[in-house]
C-alpha positions as CSV (number, residue, x, y, z in Angstrom):
1,M,8.5,-28.0,4.7
2,H,11.3,-25.4,5.2
3,T,10.1,-22.4,7.1
4,G,11.9,-19.3,8.2
5,I,13.9,-16.7,6.3
6,T,16.6,-17.1,3.7
7,Q,18.4,-14.4,1.7
8,A,20.1,-13.9,-1.6
9,P,21.6,-11.0,-3.6
10,F,19.3,-8.8,-5.6
11,G,21.6,-6.3,-7.3
12,Q,23.6,-3.2,-6.4
13,L,22.9,0.5,-6.0
14,P,25.1,3.0,-7.9
15,D,27.0,3.7,-4.7
16,G,28.0,0.0,-4.5
17,A,25.6,-0.9,-1.7
18,S,24.3,-4.4,-2.1
19,I,20.6,-5.1,-2.1
20,T,19.3,-8.4,-0.6
21,Q,16.2,-10.3,-1.2
22,F,14.7,-12.1,1.8
23,T,12.4,-15.1,1.4
24,L,9.8,-15.8,4.1
25,A,8.2,-19.2,4.0
26,N,5.6,-20.8,6.2
27,A,4.5,-24.4,7.0
28,N,1.9,-24.4,4.2
29,G,4.2,-23.6,1.3
30,M,3.4,-19.9,1.1
31,V,6.3,-17.7,0.1
32,V,6.9,-14.0,0.3
33,K,10.0,-12.3,-1.1
34,I,11.0,-8.8,0.1
35,I,14.0,-6.7,-0.8
36,D,15.7,-4.1,1.5
37,F,15.4,-1.5,-1.3
38,G,12.0,0.2,-0.6
39,G,10.9,-2.7,1.6
40,V,9.4,-4.0,-1.7
41,I,7.4,-7.2,-1.7
42,T,8.7,-8.7,-5.0
43,E,6.8,-12.0,-4.9
44,L,3.9,-13.5,-3.0
45,H,3.0,-17.1,-3.7
46,A,-0.4,-18.3,-2.5
47,P,-2.4,-21.5,-3.2
48,D,-5.6,-21.8,-5.2
49,R,-8.5,-24.2,-4.3
50,E,-6.6,-27.1,-5.9
51,G,-3.5,-26.3,-3.9
52,R,-1.6,-24.8,-6.9
53,F,0.6,-21.8,-6.1
54,A,0.8,-18.6,-8.1
55,D,2.6,-15.3,-7.6
56,V,-0.2,-12.9,-6.9
57,V,1.7,-9.6,-6.8
58,L,2.9,-7.4,-9.6
59,G,6.7,-6.7,-9.7
60,F,10.0,-7.0,-11.5
61,D,12.8,-9.6,-11.8
62,T,15.6,-7.2,-11.2
63,L,16.4,-4.1,-9.1
64,E,16.7,-1.5,-11.9
65,P,13.0,-1.1,-12.7
66,Y,12.2,-0.6,-9.0
67,R,14.8,2.2,-9.0
68,G,13.2,3.8,-12.0
69,D,9.7,5.1,-12.6
70,S,8.0,2.1,-11.0
71,P,4.3,2.7,-9.9
72,Y,5.3,1.8,-6.3
73,F,4.9,-2.0,-7.0
74,G,5.1,-3.7,-3.6
75,A,6.8,-0.8,-1.9
76,L,6.7,0.8,1.6
77,I,5.4,4.3,1.3
78,G,6.5,7.3,3.5
79,R,6.7,9.7,5.0
80,Y,3.2,10.4,3.7
81,G,1.1,7.9,1.7
82,N,-1.2,9.4,-0.8
83,R,-1.4,13.0,-1.8
84,I,-0.8,16.4,-0.2
85,G,-2.4,19.2,-2.1
86,K,0.2,21.4,-3.9
87,G,2.8,19.8,-1.6
88,R,2.0,22.4,1.0
89,F,1.0,22.4,4.6
90,T,1.2,24.6,7.7
91,L,2.3,23.1,11.0
92,D,2.3,25.0,14.2
93,G,2.3,28.3,12.2
94,K,5.2,27.4,9.9
95,A,4.6,26.7,6.2
96,F,6.3,23.8,4.5
97,Q,6.8,23.1,0.8
98,L,7.3,19.5,-0.3
99,P,8.3,18.5,-3.8
100,T,5.4,18.0,-6.3
101,N,5.8,14.7,-8.1
102,N,2.2,14.2,-9.2
103,G,1.1,17.1,-11.3
104,N,0.8,20.0,-8.8
105,N,0.7,17.7,-5.8
106,H,3.0,15.7,-3.6
107,L,2.5,11.9,-3.8
108,H,3.7,9.0,-1.6
109,G,6.5,10.9,0.1
110,G,8.0,12.6,-3.0
111,P,10.2,11.5,-5.8
112,A,12.7,10.0,-3.4
113,G,10.3,8.6,-0.7
114,F,10.6,5.5,1.4
115,D,10.1,3.4,-1.7
116,K,13.4,4.6,-3.2
117,V,15.8,4.1,-0.2
118,R,17.8,1.2,1.2
119,W,16.5,0.1,4.5
120,N,18.6,-1.6,7.2
121,A,17.4,-5.2,7.4
122,A,17.6,-7.7,10.3
123,I,16.2,-11.1,10.7
124,D,14.3,-11.4,14.0
125,G,13.1,-15.0,14.4
126,D,10.5,-15.5,11.7
127,S,10.2,-11.8,11.0
128,L,12.1,-9.4,8.8
129,R,12.7,-6.1,10.5
130,L,13.4,-3.1,8.3
131,S,14.5,0.3,9.7
132,Y,15.3,3.7,8.2
133,R,16.2,7.1,9.5
134,S,14.6,9.9,7.4
135,V,16.7,12.9,8.3
136,D,15.3,16.4,9.0
137,G,14.5,18.1,5.7
138,E,14.4,15.0,3.6
139,Q,11.9,15.5,0.8
140,G,10.9,18.7,2.6
141,Y,9.7,17.1,5.8
142,P,10.6,18.4,9.3
143,G,12.3,16.4,11.9
144,N,14.4,13.2,12.1
145,L,12.0,10.3,11.7
146,D,13.0,6.8,12.8
147,A,10.8,4.3,11.1
148,T,10.6,0.5,11.5
149,V,8.5,-1.9,9.5
150,V,8.3,-5.6,10.6
151,Y,7.1,-8.2,8.1
152,T,5.9,-11.6,9.4
153,L,4.4,-14.5,7.5
154,T,2.4,-16.7,9.8
155,D,1.3,-20.3,9.5
156,D,-2.3,-18.9,9.2
157,N,-1.3,-17.6,5.8
158,E,-1.2,-14.1,7.0
159,L,1.3,-11.5,6.0
160,V,1.5,-9.2,9.0
161,V,2.9,-5.7,8.6
162,R,3.8,-3.7,11.7
163,F,4.7,0.0,11.4
164,H,6.5,2.0,14.1
165,A,7.9,5.6,14.0
166,V,9.2,8.3,16.3
167,S,10.3,11.9,15.5
168,D,12.2,14.7,17.2
169,R,10.0,17.4,15.6
170,P,6.3,17.5,14.7
171,T,5.8,16.0,11.3
172,P,3.1,14.4,9.1
173,V,3.4,10.6,9.0
174,N,1.2,8.2,7.1
175,L,2.9,4.9,6.3
176,T,1.5,2.2,4.1
177,Q,2.2,-0.9,2.0
178,H,1.6,-0.5,-1.8
179,S,1.4,-4.0,-3.3
180,Y,-0.6,-4.6,-6.4
181,F,-2.5,-7.9,-6.3
182,N,-3.9,-10.1,-9.0
183,L,-5.3,-13.2,-7.3
184,A,-5.6,-15.1,-10.6
185,G,-1.9,-14.5,-11.2
186,E,-2.7,-13.2,-14.8
187,G,-5.2,-11.3,-16.8
188,D,-7.1,-8.3,-15.5
189,I,-8.7,-7.9,-12.1
190,L,-12.2,-6.7,-13.2
191,G,-13.8,-10.1,-12.3
192,H,-12.4,-10.1,-8.8
193,E,-15.3,-9.7,-6.3
194,L,-14.6,-7.0,-3.7
195,S,-16.2,-6.0,-0.5
196,I,-15.1,-3.0,1.6
197,D,-16.5,-2.3,5.1
198,A,-17.2,1.4,4.5
199,D,-20.4,3.4,4.5
200,A,-18.5,6.5,3.2
201,F,-15.6,7.5,0.9
202,V,-13.5,10.6,0.3
203,P,-14.5,12.4,-2.9
204,I,-11.7,14.0,-4.9
205,D,-11.3,16.8,-7.4
206,A,-9.8,16.4,-10.9
207,E,-6.3,16.3,-9.3
208,S,-7.3,13.6,-6.8
209,I,-7.2,16.0,-3.8
210,P,-10.0,15.5,-1.3
211,L,-12.9,18.0,-1.6
212,G,-13.1,17.9,2.2
213,A,-16.4,16.1,3.2
214,L,-17.1,12.4,3.2
215,A,-19.8,11.1,0.8
216,Q,-22.0,8.1,1.5
217,V,-21.4,5.1,-0.8
218,A,-25.1,4.2,-0.9
219,G,-26.5,4.5,-4.4
220,T,-23.0,5.0,-6.0
221,P,-20.5,2.8,-7.8
222,F,-18.5,3.0,-4.6
223,D,-20.9,0.8,-2.6
224,F,-18.9,-2.3,-1.9
225,R,-20.6,-3.2,1.4
226,T,-21.8,-6.4,-0.3
227,P,-19.4,-8.1,-2.7
228,R,-19.4,-6.8,-6.3
229,P,-17.1,-7.4,-9.2
230,I,-14.5,-4.6,-9.5
231,G,-15.4,-4.1,-13.1
232,E,-19.2,-4.2,-12.7
233,R,-19.6,-0.4,-12.4
234,I,-16.1,1.0,-13.2
235,G,-17.3,2.3,-16.6
236,Q,-20.4,4.1,-15.3
237,P,-20.7,7.9,-16.1
238,D,-19.8,9.0,-12.5
239,K,-17.9,12.2,-11.8
240,Q,-15.8,10.5,-9.1
241,L,-14.8,7.6,-11.4
242,R,-13.9,10.2,-14.1
243,H,-11.6,12.0,-11.6
244,G,-9.8,8.8,-10.6
245,L,-9.9,7.3,-14.1
246,G,-11.6,4.4,-12.3
247,Y,-11.3,3.6,-8.6
248,D,-8.5,5.5,-6.9
249,H,-10.2,6.6,-3.7
250,N,-9.9,6.4,0.1
251,F,-12.7,4.6,1.9
252,A,-13.5,5.7,5.4
253,L,-13.7,2.4,7.2
254,N,-16.6,1.7,9.7
255,K,-14.7,1.9,13.0
256,P,-17.2,2.3,15.9
257,N,-14.5,1.9,18.5
258,G,-11.7,4.0,16.9
259,K,-8.3,2.3,16.4
260,T,-9.3,-1.4,16.5
261,M,-8.2,-4.2,14.2
262,T,-11.2,-4.7,11.9
263,R,-11.7,-6.4,8.5
264,A,-11.5,-3.6,6.0
265,A,-11.9,-5.5,2.8
266,R,-12.3,-9.0,1.2
267,V,-11.5,-9.9,-2.3
268,V,-12.4,-13.2,-4.0
269,E,-11.1,-14.4,-7.4
270,P,-13.8,-16.8,-8.5
271,G,-11.7,-18.8,-11.0
272,S,-8.9,-19.8,-8.6
273,G,-10.9,-19.5,-5.4
274,R,-8.1,-17.4,-3.9
275,V,-9.3,-15.0,-1.2
276,L,-7.5,-11.9,0.3
277,E,-8.8,-10.3,3.4
278,L,-7.3,-7.0,4.8
279,Y,-7.5,-6.4,8.5
280,T,-6.1,-3.1,9.7
281,E,-6.0,-0.6,12.6
282,E,-6.0,2.3,10.1
283,P,-9.1,4.5,9.6
284,G,-9.1,4.2,5.8
285,V,-8.1,2.1,2.9
286,Q,-7.2,3.4,-0.6
287,F,-8.7,1.2,-3.3
288,Y,-6.9,1.5,-6.6
289,S,-7.9,-0.4,-9.7
290,G,-4.6,-0.2,-11.7
291,N,-6.0,2.5,-13.9
292,F,-2.5,3.9,-15.0
293,L,-1.1,0.5,-16.0
294,D,-0.8,0.5,-19.8
295,G,1.3,-2.6,-20.8
296,T,4.6,-0.7,-21.0
297,L,5.9,-2.3,-17.8
298,K,7.0,-5.9,-17.9
299,G,8.3,-8.2,-15.2
300,K,8.3,-11.9,-14.2
301,G,7.3,-12.9,-17.7
302,R,4.2,-10.7,-17.8
303,S,3.2,-7.4,-19.3
304,Y,1.3,-5.3,-16.9
305,A,-1.8,-4.2,-18.9
306,H,-4.5,-1.8,-17.9
307,R,-6.2,-2.9,-14.6
308,S,-4.1,-6.0,-14.3
309,G,-3.6,-5.4,-10.6
310,F,-5.4,-3.7,-7.7
311,C,-4.2,-2.1,-4.5
312,L,-5.7,-2.0,-1.0
313,E,-3.5,0.5,0.9
314,P,-4.4,0.8,4.6
315,Q,-3.8,4.4,5.6
316,H,-5.0,7.7,7.0
317,F,-6.8,10.0,4.6
318,P,-5.1,11.9,1.8
319,D,-4.2,15.6,2.3
320,S,-4.9,15.3,6.1
321,P,-2.4,18.0,7.0
322,N,-4.6,20.5,5.2
323,Q,-7.9,18.9,6.2
324,P,-8.4,19.3,10.0
325,Q,-11.7,17.4,9.9
326,F,-9.8,14.2,8.9
327,P,-8.1,11.9,11.5
328,N,-4.8,13.4,12.7
329,T,-1.6,12.5,10.9
330,I,0.8,14.7,12.9
331,L,3.4,12.9,15.0
332,R,4.9,14.9,17.8
333,P,8.1,14.3,19.9
334,G,7.4,11.9,22.7
335,E,4.5,10.2,20.8
336,V,4.8,6.8,19.0
337,Y,3.3,6.1,15.6
338,Q,2.3,2.5,15.4
339,T,-0.2,0.6,13.4
340,V,-0.6,-3.0,12.2
341,S,-2.2,-4.5,9.1
342,R,-2.8,-8.1,8.1
343,F,-3.1,-9.5,4.6
344,R,-4.8,-12.9,5.1
345,F,-4.9,-15.5,2.2
346,S,-7.3,-18.4,2.0
347,V,-9.4,-20.2,-0.6
348,E,-13.1,-20.4,-1.3
349,K,-14.3,-23.9,-2.5
């Protein structure tokens, strides 16, 4: 079995810069493909209970759709994952205005966030190291931010994602990975069985901005403390489900000891037996049920219909720069932002 990292061309940007696709393979036949545009995971092949492999992430065959109005398929997100209300925040007494690219609000770093830039790539043993300098004022953010993301595919069938950043001015930072998964490799994700280790979630208003206080999941369609099919309660007459058009909410993970690596979520696809477990140091995970997919996007021989993929985005909470009661997302000079998440694949017999 060939392991390690290989590379191949994946198109060109308008300025002539070449984009490369890196293929990470492990001893068990798992394969992950990543491009240096947006740090996008374009393919992830995992075995089912019979040993048959399928590509379990949504994505495109070519570079152009990723450059266009892609719904962040597989991308690295920064400087700030999720939403900032009205694109505004005040930091150390100074007001900042970010571009609003999601109605009245700022989403996922803006229209030209980390998902839309070319990262500098280097192969470091069995890991792919991507680095990017976000200059002072880019997308409205203060300070020069030097970000590094390291992808490693282990022989335990884990995709490990390590984030690191430093800044020369105080700035909000909330980096995440935005893959859409479908563990069946086709169809919708409503039969996938999900559990999330969270007693509380972050309620949102009609524009998906946090209302401020956490809400207990008990007695609501957001209670995934024991495994439930994603589609079991998604159509219930619940105000929060209406606001998100389904699930598009941040869950406050149960973290008794603060920043420790814990299992945030587990997903089982009963037909194939494929299992995805997310372990993270982050305080939250955004669970998104693919509500805005409508069949217009096509890639890899598939049409991405409504709820044909789900996201589990490890992160800090949305709108934290405006919500002082939430865990801090301000990175200051001399501090180091670092966090690790692990996406572990296995099968259930």
